[in-house]
C-alpha positions as MATLAB code, in Angstrom:
seq = 'XXXXXXXXXXXXXXXXXXXXXXXXXXXXXXXXXXXXXXXXXXXXXXXXXXXXXXXXXXXXXXXXXXXXXXXXXXXXXXXXXXXXXXXXXXXXXXXXXXXXXXXXXXXXXXXXXXXXXXXXXXXXXXXXXXXXXXXXXXXXXXXXXXXXXXXXXXXXXXXXXXXXXXXXXXXXXXXXXXXXXXXXXXXXXXXXXXXXXXXXXXXXXXXXXXXXXXXXXXXXXXXXXXXXXXXXXXXXXXXXXXXXXXXXXXXXXXXXXXXXXXXXXXXXXXXXXXXXXXXXXXXXXXXXXXXXXXXXXXXXXXXXXXXXXXXXXXXXXXXXXXXXXXXXXXXXXXXXXXXXXXXXXXXXXXXXXXXXXXXXXXXXXXXXXXXXXXXXXXXXXXXXXXXXXXXXXXXXXXXXXXXXXXXXXXXXXXXXXXXXXXXXXXXXXXXXXXXXXXXXXXXXXXXXXXXXXXXXXXXXXXXXXXXXXXXXXXXXX';
ca = [
       0.000    0.000    0.000;
       1.366    3.387   -0.985;
       1.332    6.274    1.458;
       0.480    9.782    0.319;
       0.841   12.405    3.001;
      -0.778   15.803    3.338;
       0.243   18.954    5.137;
      -0.027   21.082    8.283;
       2.181   23.558   10.141;
       2.622   27.080    8.842;
       4.640   28.228   11.873;
       7.426   25.745   12.569;
      11.146   25.206   12.595;
      10.852   24.529    8.880;
       9.134   27.877    8.416;
      11.857   29.601   10.382;
      14.516   28.004    8.201;
      12.741   29.219    5.099;
      11.701   32.749    5.979;
      13.269   33.990    9.220;
      14.615   37.556    9.423;
      18.394   38.116    9.484;
      20.106   37.695   12.842;
      21.316   41.295   12.853;
      17.728   42.594   12.770;
      16.626   40.463   15.703;
      15.604   42.502   18.777;
      16.682   39.763   21.162;
      20.412   39.487   20.487;
      23.110   39.237   17.855;
      25.180   36.217   18.832;
      23.923   32.620   18.815;
      24.749   32.316   22.530;
      22.572   35.339   23.345;
      19.784   34.020   21.146;
      19.906   30.617   22.826;
      19.243   32.225   26.223;
      16.199   34.001   24.798;
      14.702   30.624   23.808;
      13.582   30.459   27.436;
      12.226   34.019   27.651;
       8.958   34.643   29.478;
       7.399   36.118   26.346;
       6.263   33.625   23.698;
       6.961   36.220   20.986;
      10.563   36.579   22.176;
      11.058   32.802   22.196;
       9.700   32.548   18.651;
      11.862   35.459   17.449;
      14.977   33.891   18.953;
      14.163   30.547   17.358;
      13.647   32.189   13.948;
      16.928   34.107   14.229;
      18.874   30.975   15.176;
      17.343   29.093   12.258;
      18.368   31.911    9.920;
      21.910   31.813   11.296;
      22.240   28.274    9.969;
      25.511   26.389   10.555;
      26.930   29.317   12.564;
      24.394   28.555   15.314;
      25.154   24.835   15.557;
      27.899   24.989   18.265;
      25.663   27.059   20.540;
      22.705   24.741   19.914;
      24.773   21.619   20.612;
      25.627   23.074   24.020;
      22.051   24.230   24.596;
      20.490   20.778   24.278;
      21.938   20.051   27.749;
      20.616   23.331   29.207;
      18.947   23.174   32.619;
      15.918   25.046   31.237;
      13.741   22.389   29.528;
      12.206   24.954   27.159;
      15.654   25.960   25.890;
      16.758   22.355   25.651;
      13.642   21.303   23.725;
      13.782   24.166   21.235;
      17.541   23.780   20.736;
      17.184   20.072   20.049;
      14.520   20.665   17.410;
      16.456   23.502   15.805;
      19.630   21.440   15.678;
      17.790   18.508   14.083;
      16.266   20.830   11.470;
      19.619   22.462   10.662;
      21.354   19.083   10.387;
      18.592   17.786    8.131;
      18.804   20.902    5.928;
      22.582   20.491    5.538;
      22.239   16.774    4.842;
      19.439   17.402    2.345;
      21.485   19.961    0.428;
      24.391   17.534    0.149;
      22.325   14.497   -0.822;
      20.120   16.325   -3.315;
      22.891   18.089   -5.224;
      22.631   16.968   -8.852;
      25.538   16.671  -11.260;
      25.138   19.338  -13.966;
      24.857   18.430  -17.635;
      25.894   20.266  -20.806;
      23.883   20.110  -24.028;
      25.448   20.453  -27.470;
      22.652   19.540  -29.871;
      23.034   21.171  -33.288;
      20.541   20.404  -36.065;
      19.650   17.084  -34.449;
      16.337   15.274  -35.015;
      14.142   15.996  -32.010;
      13.541   12.287  -31.337;
      17.286   11.614  -31.253;
      17.896   14.675  -29.070;
      15.320   13.464  -26.532;
      17.068   10.089  -26.366;
      20.458   11.764  -25.880;
      19.055   13.971  -23.117;
      17.564   10.879  -21.489;
      21.011    9.246  -21.445;
      22.700   12.353  -20.047;
      20.240   12.940  -17.201;
      18.736    9.516  -16.496;
      15.280   11.117  -16.637;
      12.741    8.851  -18.427;
      11.885   11.320  -21.204;
       9.381   10.160  -23.793;
       7.805   11.732  -26.886;
       4.052   11.278  -27.222;
       3.841    9.819  -30.742;
       0.239   11.010  -31.131;
       1.134   14.601  -30.223;
       4.458   15.051  -32.059;
       3.886   15.734  -35.761;
       7.443   15.131  -36.937;
      10.009   13.433  -34.657;
      12.631   14.012  -37.397;
      12.391   17.806  -37.342;
      15.715   19.379  -36.440;
      16.444   21.120  -33.159;
      19.417   23.071  -31.844;
      20.072   23.442  -28.130;
      23.501   24.422  -26.834;
      23.728   25.286  -23.140;
      26.405   25.298  -20.452;
      26.336   23.318  -17.219;
      22.850   23.168  -15.719;
      21.166   20.874  -13.163;
      19.342   18.068  -15.015;
      15.803   19.360  -14.472;
      16.791   22.868  -15.599;
      18.479   21.352  -18.650;
      15.227   19.575  -19.553;
      13.342   22.873  -19.289;
      15.924   24.670  -21.470;
      15.751   21.902  -24.075;
      11.941   21.978  -24.185;
      11.977   25.740  -24.783;
      14.496   25.363  -27.620;
      12.660   22.406  -29.174;
       9.163   23.900  -28.827;
       8.008   20.984  -26.666;
       5.635   21.048  -23.716;
       5.271   18.546  -20.906;
       2.058   16.542  -20.547;
       0.971   15.837  -16.956;
      -1.387   12.965  -16.214;
      -3.370   12.217  -13.061;
      -3.031    8.481  -13.744;
      -0.477    6.163  -15.325;
      -0.964    2.828  -17.049;
      -0.540   -0.349  -15.022;
       2.777   -2.005  -15.969;
       2.307   -5.219  -17.918;
       2.719   -8.354  -15.800;
       5.180  -10.972  -17.004;
       3.696  -14.406  -17.600;
       6.190  -17.046  -16.547;
       4.470  -20.202  -17.670;
       1.174  -21.900  -18.308;
      -1.029  -22.028  -15.250;
       1.308  -19.809  -13.200;
      -0.492  -17.148  -11.175;
       0.736  -13.700  -12.125;
       0.296  -11.249   -9.238;
      -0.945   -7.744  -10.074;
       1.855   -5.413  -11.089;
       2.739   -2.810   -8.438;
       2.591    0.894   -9.342;
       5.819    2.225  -10.852;
       8.153    4.229   -8.599;
       8.052    8.004   -9.256;
      11.502    8.080  -10.866;
      10.303    5.616  -13.542;
       7.120    7.463  -14.497;
       7.806    8.864  -18.002;
       8.178   12.594  -18.511;
       5.949   12.888  -21.585;
       6.674   15.600  -24.161;
       4.433   16.877  -26.961;
       4.496   19.623  -29.600;
       3.648   23.062  -28.240;
       5.133   26.108  -26.505;
       6.861   25.167  -23.258;
       4.873   26.188  -20.168;
       7.244   27.333  -17.432;
       5.264   26.151  -14.403;
       6.097   27.662  -10.988;
       8.386   25.452   -8.928;
      11.903   24.328   -8.115;
      14.260   22.623  -10.597;
      17.690   23.253   -9.049;
      18.136   19.981   -7.125;
      17.801   16.259   -7.791;
      14.064   16.499   -6.999;
      11.851   18.727   -9.127;
       8.771   20.263   -7.478;
       6.198   21.896   -9.777;
       2.749   23.394   -9.249;
       0.255   21.642  -11.498;
      -1.631   23.794  -14.059;
      -4.934   25.332  -12.981;
      -6.889   22.886  -15.168;
      -5.207   19.776  -13.772;
      -8.052   17.266  -13.194;
      -6.984   16.349   -9.663;
      -7.486   19.836   -8.201;
     -10.455   20.395   -5.885;
     -12.072   23.665   -4.783;
     -14.523   23.733   -1.877;
     -16.689   26.713   -2.780;
     -17.003   29.506   -0.263;
     -14.606   27.970    2.243;
     -11.227   29.014    0.867;
     -10.117   25.368    1.004;
      -8.243   24.147   -2.071;
      -6.808   20.689   -2.655;
      -3.873   21.656   -4.821;
      -1.424   19.231   -6.463;
       2.290   19.297   -7.129;
       4.469   17.124   -9.322;
       7.374   15.774   -7.248;
       9.831   14.052   -9.579;
      13.120   12.578   -8.288;
      16.129   11.743  -10.417;
      16.969    8.027  -10.598;
      19.543    6.757   -8.118;
      18.303    8.531   -4.972;
      17.060    5.318   -3.333;
      13.640    6.964   -3.315;
      10.949    5.558   -1.036;
       8.134    8.114   -1.079;
       6.948   11.634   -0.327;
       6.499   11.725    3.435;
       4.812   15.116    3.604;
       4.741   18.743    2.521;
       5.433   21.574    4.932;
       3.785   24.862    3.924;
       5.474   27.986    5.340;
       3.922   30.811    3.328;
       0.672   31.251    1.387;
      -0.119   34.713   -0.020;
      -3.049   35.146   -2.414;
      -3.470   37.656   -5.244;
      -5.061   40.132   -2.828;
      -1.945   40.095   -0.652;
      -3.666   38.248    2.189;
      -1.880   35.431    3.960;
      -3.456   31.989    4.055;
      -2.249   28.742    5.569;
      -1.881   25.043    4.998;
      -5.195   23.205    4.961;
      -6.777   19.855    5.709;
      -7.798   17.449    2.963;
     -11.530   16.739    2.961;
     -11.048   13.755    0.616;
      -8.682   11.515    2.647;
      -8.793   10.862    6.406;
      -5.550   11.109    8.311;
      -4.065    8.024    9.905;
      -1.598    9.528   12.363;
       0.596   12.522   13.110;
       4.348   12.830   12.806;
       6.540   15.544   14.310;
       9.343   16.661   12.017;
      11.247   18.943   14.385;
       8.604   21.528   15.149;
       6.449   21.192   12.031;
       3.354   19.031   12.280;
       2.857   16.842    9.244;
      -0.469   15.061    8.888;
      -0.345   11.539    7.530;
      -3.120   10.314    5.255;
      -3.813    7.241    3.162;
      -4.797    7.411   -0.491;
      -4.369   10.064   -3.132;
      -6.142   11.796   -5.953;
      -7.289    8.511   -7.472;
      -7.912    6.456   -4.339;
      -5.495    4.070   -2.682;
      -2.657    2.190   -4.317;
      -3.880   -1.349   -3.660;
      -2.978   -3.529   -6.647;
      -5.937   -4.977   -8.527;
      -6.106   -7.286  -11.508;
      -9.135   -5.397  -12.829;
      -7.711   -1.895  -12.902;
      -5.811   -0.594  -15.912;
      -4.368    2.568  -14.345;
      -2.811    3.740  -11.083;
      -2.798    7.223   -9.592;
       0.365    8.933  -10.797;
       2.859    8.415   -7.912;
       4.609   11.695   -8.783;
       1.476   13.733   -8.084;
       1.187   14.848   -4.450;
      -1.935   16.489   -2.950;
      -1.296   19.714   -1.023;
      -4.318   21.114    0.845;
      -4.127   24.879    1.367;
      -6.393   27.510    2.913;
      -6.742   30.691    0.854;
      -7.615   33.836    2.820;
      -9.620   35.243   -0.100;
     -11.990   32.481   -1.300;
     -12.523   34.198   -4.660;
      -8.785   34.524   -5.387;
      -7.741   33.083   -8.735;
      -4.016   32.880   -8.044;
      -1.350   32.956   -5.357;
       1.399   35.540   -5.238;
       3.499   33.114   -3.250;
       3.413   29.478   -2.208;
       6.470   28.491   -0.191;
       7.521   25.454    1.786;
       9.361   22.165    1.463;
       8.645   18.603    0.414;
       9.739   16.013    2.977;
      11.007   12.934    1.152;
      11.842    9.506    2.519;
      14.918    7.822    1.074;
      16.232    4.367    1.941;
      19.966    3.725    1.727;
      20.398   -0.015    1.015;
      22.542   -2.537    2.897;
      22.878   -0.561    6.129;
      23.380   -2.110    9.604;
      20.048   -1.720   11.394;
      20.433   -3.815   14.562;
      23.485   -5.501   16.145;
      23.668   -8.220   18.810;
      27.190   -8.222   20.223;
      27.050  -11.306   22.454;
      24.714  -13.914   20.992;
      25.139  -16.550   23.707;
      24.357  -14.055   26.471;
      21.492  -12.317   24.639;
      18.873  -15.075   24.554;
      15.446  -13.576   25.201;
      16.651   -9.964   24.914;
      15.203   -7.448   22.477;
      17.342   -4.967   20.535;
      15.867   -1.825   18.973;
      16.588   -0.576   15.475;
      15.316    2.363   13.371;
      11.653    3.223   13.725;
       9.723    0.423   15.416;
      12.090   -2.359   14.343;
      13.039   -4.870   17.068;
      15.248   -7.943   16.893;
      15.317  -10.734   19.489;
      17.408  -13.901   19.829;
      14.958  -16.618   20.895;
      17.364  -19.563   20.869;
      21.134  -20.093   20.548;
      22.615  -23.584   20.939;
      25.417  -25.733   19.529;
      24.491  -29.191   18.217;
      27.403  -31.443   17.145;
      29.580  -28.408   16.500;
      26.926  -26.627   14.444;
      25.383  -23.446   15.793;
      21.596  -23.258   15.763;
      19.764  -20.040   16.567;
      16.351  -18.491   16.017;
      15.906  -14.767   15.490;
      12.656  -12.808   15.665;
      12.112   -9.497   13.852;
       9.158   -7.315   14.693;
       7.881   -3.970   13.451;
       4.650   -1.980   13.413;
       2.503   -2.753   10.408;
       2.792    0.816    9.022;
       6.548    0.286    8.641;
       6.363   -3.131    6.979;
       7.317   -1.750    3.571;
      10.449   -0.134    5.018;
      11.464   -3.040    7.272;
      10.009   -6.169    5.650;
      12.266   -8.978    6.930;
      11.627  -11.254    3.956;
      11.543  -10.735    0.205;
       8.154   -9.845   -1.243;
       7.440  -10.046   -5.014;
       7.425   -6.589   -6.570;
       9.226   -4.907   -3.659;
      12.865   -3.842   -3.787;
      13.424   -5.154   -0.266;
      16.754   -6.672    0.699;
      17.109   -7.594    4.363;
      19.589  -10.137    5.610;
      21.200  -11.352    8.804;
      24.986  -11.613    8.881;
      27.122  -13.432   11.453;
      30.663  -12.674   12.659;
      33.193  -14.386   14.916;
      34.958  -12.738   17.870;
      37.596  -11.246   15.555;
      34.944   -9.687   13.308;
      35.417  -12.214   10.501;
      32.203  -13.024    8.581;
      30.756  -16.486    9.136;
      28.622  -18.437    6.697;
      25.092  -18.994    7.976;
      22.187  -20.799    6.360;
      18.475  -20.106    6.707;
      17.052  -23.490    7.596;
      13.419  -22.477    7.892;
      10.876  -19.773    8.674;
       9.005  -21.059   11.689;
       6.622  -18.107   12.080;
       5.313  -15.388    9.851;
       2.436  -13.470   11.410;
       0.547  -10.208   11.117;
      -2.022   -9.302   13.761;
      -3.040   -6.091   12.025;
      -0.794   -3.951   14.209;
       2.546   -5.761   14.326;
       4.402   -7.718   11.668;
       6.500  -10.570   13.110;
       8.818  -13.124   11.543;
      10.872  -15.858   13.231;
      13.740  -17.412   11.235;
      15.888  -20.412   12.159;
      19.563  -20.355   11.132;
      22.498  -22.761   11.295;
      26.218  -22.002   11.308;
      28.782  -24.727   10.566;
      31.436  -22.819   12.545;
      29.461  -23.006   15.765;
      27.663  -20.177   17.507;
      28.550  -16.697   16.133;
      29.872  -14.053   18.491;
      27.908  -11.249   16.800;
      24.816  -10.865   14.634;
      24.061   -7.817   12.489;
      20.744   -7.249   10.718;
      21.189   -5.339    7.449;
      18.628   -3.639    5.250;
      17.573   -0.323    3.711;
      17.861    2.443    6.288;
      15.237    5.167    5.904;
      16.136    8.827    6.186;
      14.330   12.088    5.496;
      15.442   14.983    3.308;
      13.697   18.260    2.565;
      13.329   19.882   -0.840;
      12.561   23.601   -0.419;
      10.368   25.295   -3.016;
       9.249   28.838   -3.712;
       6.454   29.301   -6.252;
       5.355   32.743   -7.458;
       2.228   33.665   -9.433;
       0.614   30.252   -9.024;
      -2.759   29.902  -10.860;
      -5.519   28.373   -8.737;
      -8.190   26.003  -10.097;
];
């Protein structure tokens, strides 16, 4: 099941990072140390101003914040901890989302060939719509210097007189039939980085959004079929296209933090609440509240043999509240997309002394737990049973066994006292249960070298990055 998350939290650490005033203009102090002390001020306004100024200071405030997390005042400690987490995440996001620039040197090249060359250079799944391109052999010239991949695509489209076609749904991938009588499970929806970027003849429409990093964020056109307007209320279910470059180990969009909404009348709005999808739970991303919902613009992502299309996994719903219900556009829509990545083959849980750890539980990322239920030596061969357990909402991230259609790779590795890898064999899966809340698996292993000294559970380790965006003159549906 695919998660699609909505948005809350106009005033937050994320908002401070995006739009705080300069430190020098702050009325509560100029140095990070002075600002830290004001995080515990009696006045709420002073505490908020100090937090905003520290966020604006960026890396320069980190030493003071690292000291402040151990402050005797719990208010200072709490705010410093959240600020430090947000600053660290912003720095990590910038590093991980930096895209290698590309250079285009297309001179009098057939447009179809140029699209294929650009696809090779960027890795972006570009595709001409054969029914909407009159002549794929017409010549195009596009010579540009180093640009981030998504900006290069935009520059090429302008030069080639091509426009991008956005769809609310994508076709279900064709299932492979492996033999007569073999049950073919429904194909899962494609990951966002594999959804084609479809191009057609027509003037390029420069949609508001961000194209400078490895993740492009665009506001969908006013006539996009997924948009919803709730008349008279100011509530709008807006949609953005969030398109990652291949190779990011992309998992999903975990949320959208809105920090600024200003309509055409100059009035400030806020993030909203989707009326189409109930929220399942709430997550706290360092001061910003992100509401978690199931389903998207076309319903949920449950595979079905009957359906022929899936909701486009690149399209993300963003509920906003417009201060002027009759407004036809926004002067400014600002915030960040929170994305979940999963770095493969990372150590998630370690058990340092197997023989002495029978019955103990060891915690990993999220709700993951690992327990050694049994560890014995029979005729020189080590035999041990290991239980993995996680909350059902994290099954996709921490599935302890391979599931068809999922790029899941979890494995247990064993080491001797000197740290040398030992060969272990999975002899059987004795339990595999799901009570609706917790997913549990018990695996039995054998080791010809006897009982290992250490066990390490490896798998994809989830992490969150933020993609900031600033959209001006955004048409509303």
